[in-house]
N, C-alpha and C positions, 0 to 999 in steps of 0.2 A: 598567577603565572601558569600557564597551560603545560601538560605534559608533552614531548616529542610527540609528532606526528608518523606513528606509525603502527603496524600491526604484523603479528605472525603471517606466514602464508595459510591461506585459508584452508588448502587441504591438509595441513597437520591437526586440525581440530579433533577433539577426542571423538569416542563413539558417539556421544550424545550432541557432539555438537559445539561443544564450547570450546572457544578458541582462546580467548584473552580474558583477564581480569583488570580493573583501573582503568586508569584513562579519565577521559570527560566527555561532556557532551555538547561541545564548540561546534559552531558550523561547518568548519574546516575538518573536523574531525569524523563527524557524521558523513560528510558528503567523500572522504577518503575511505570510511567504512564501506559504503554502498556502491563506490565505486568495484572494490572487491567482493561484493557479496555478503559483505558482514553486517550484522546489525545487532542493537543493545536489546537485552530483554532481561529485568530483572525486577524483584521489588521491592519496598522499602526499607525492610530488614538485610538486605543482602548487597555487595559491593556493586559494582557495575560491570555486568557481564555481557562479553561479546560472543556471538553466535555464527557458524557457519556451517549447518546442519550436511550432513553426508546423504542426505537425499532431498531434492528441492523441488515443489509441487508448482506447474507453473501453468499457464496455459497461454497459447500462441495467439498474438494479436490478431484479428481480424478472421481467426479459426474458431470463434466460439461456438458452442452448440447451442443453440436456443430452445429450451425444451417446450413443446406444446403449451404448457399452461402458462406459459409466458409471452405466447404470442398474442394474445387477446390485449396485452399490455400496448403491443406495440401497432396495434391497429385500431386501439381506440386510446387517444391520450387522457387516460384517469391521471397520469401524475403528471407532474412538471419537473424540470431539473434546474439548476443553476450549478455552477462550477467555481470555486474558490471565492466565492461571496461570503460563507459561512463558516470558514476552516474553525474558528475557535469554537464554535456552536458543536460542529462534529466531534471534534477530538474531546469536549468535554461531554458529550453523549456517551462517547466509546467508553471514556474514564469511569461513567458512572452506571453504566448498563449492568446488570447480574449476569453472570456467564454459568452455565452448566459446570459443575464439578470445580468452581474456584469460588475462595471465601474473600479474595482481595481483586486486585489489578494490578496489572505490570505497569499501568499508564503512571507512573508518578507525577505528581506536580512538578518535579525536577525535569523529567520527560516529556511531558505534556510543555513546559516552558521551552525546552529545546526544540521541539515540533513547531510551534509556534513561529519562533524565531527563523526554521528553516523555510517556513511558508511565506514569511516577510521578504527572504530573499529570493523566494521564486522557485526553490527546488522541492518544498513540500505541496503536495494540491489535495483539492476536496472536491467531490460529489456530492452535491444536496438535492435529494427527492423531497419534493413537495406533494402533498394531497389538499387541495383547496387552500387555506392560507397557514398551513403548518407544515413545518419539517419532519417526516414521517419515518426519513432513513438516511444514512449517509455514510461514506466511507472516505480515507483518506490515506497517502502514501509518499512515496520519493520516487520523482522522476530523475534517473540520471543516466544522459547518453540516451540510448533506443530499450532501455530496461526500465518498469516501474515497478517499484517494489510495494505491495500492498500492506499495510500496517495494521489496519484494524475499521470496523465497519459497526454498526448499529442498526437497528429496526424498531419500529412502534408499531408496524402495520404489516399484514401477509404479501409477501412477494416483492416487497420495496427494495428491500436489499438487493435482493436479484436484480431488480429492475436496474439501481444504482451501478454494479457490476455491469450489465449490458452496455449501458450509457457509457461506463468507464472504457470499455472493448472499443466502442464508434470513436470515442476520443483519441484514445491512444492510436487507433489505427489511421485517422486526418493527421495525427502528427508523426505517423511512420516510426513508431515504437514497433520493437518486435516482440518482447517478452512481458508478459506480466506474470510477476513472481509471488506467489501468494504462499511461500516460505515453507509453510507445513501444510500437510493433507487436511482438507476438510471435505466432508459430503458434500456441501453446499457448493463449492467450486468443481467438484466432480462433476456434478451435473450440468455443468455449464462448460465442460471440457477440460477439466484440468486433468493433468498427469504428474507421475514423478519422474525424475531423472537423477540420475546417480551426480556426485560434487564433482566428480572431474568431467563428466560431460558439461555440465552447468559452469565449469570454469572454464571452458573453453567459450561460452558465448559472451562470459565476463572479459576474457582478454582482447574478443573481437570488438567489444563493447567500449574498451578504452580508446579505441580510434574516435568514437564519436564524441563531439564536443557537449558540455554542458549547454542548457538553453534557460536560464535563469530570470525566467518570465510568468507571472500570471497568465493561468489560462482565460480564455476569452469566450464568453457565452455563445459567439457565433460557431464554437464547434458543434454544440448541441443541435441535434435534427431538429428543424423547425415547429413540427409539431407540439416538441416537448420543451420547448424553448421558455423560461418564465418571463 
């Protein structure tokens, strides 16, 4: 039996961004959470924790800064890209990859299964970057209305994850998304044009996004620029 579907108002989260404890990771609850800019983040030894940080780190879709070091990949198709073809592999790699200053992973098996179900429902999406015959980088996240919330990424090859984000920006622009929500600051995203906004400003974007309907369908490879399409 699922818990009732509701959350506290995201603007009452504590100073660290913690908003609520408990509930479940059902598809309906996850969609409700992302509708209001809330996301789960916890480890195996913790209860289910829901967050709405007081600052959000975002990129305006279509306004991404492409560093000079990345332009050579756009002029020469070294990488190929697929979308929504290998979601399970991407989230598995994100779960397994070692991360600086972390001894474990927040992508628990329960979390992994929930996002796999969300992907099968056409709400969670993945971008896979290939070099030759191998997936060398990828990312996944949740698209609700015109806001895409990035969840995690991995890379096994220099610059490949940045290329994944650049391709994601292209795809989101084609789909008329407005915001790529990176959730928290990272230098990686700052170099691509990311910036912080106060949670009250972000919530105004969330309110506007409530008027945008869900589009539960898997992404097509036609969204990828031709030279990079695998």
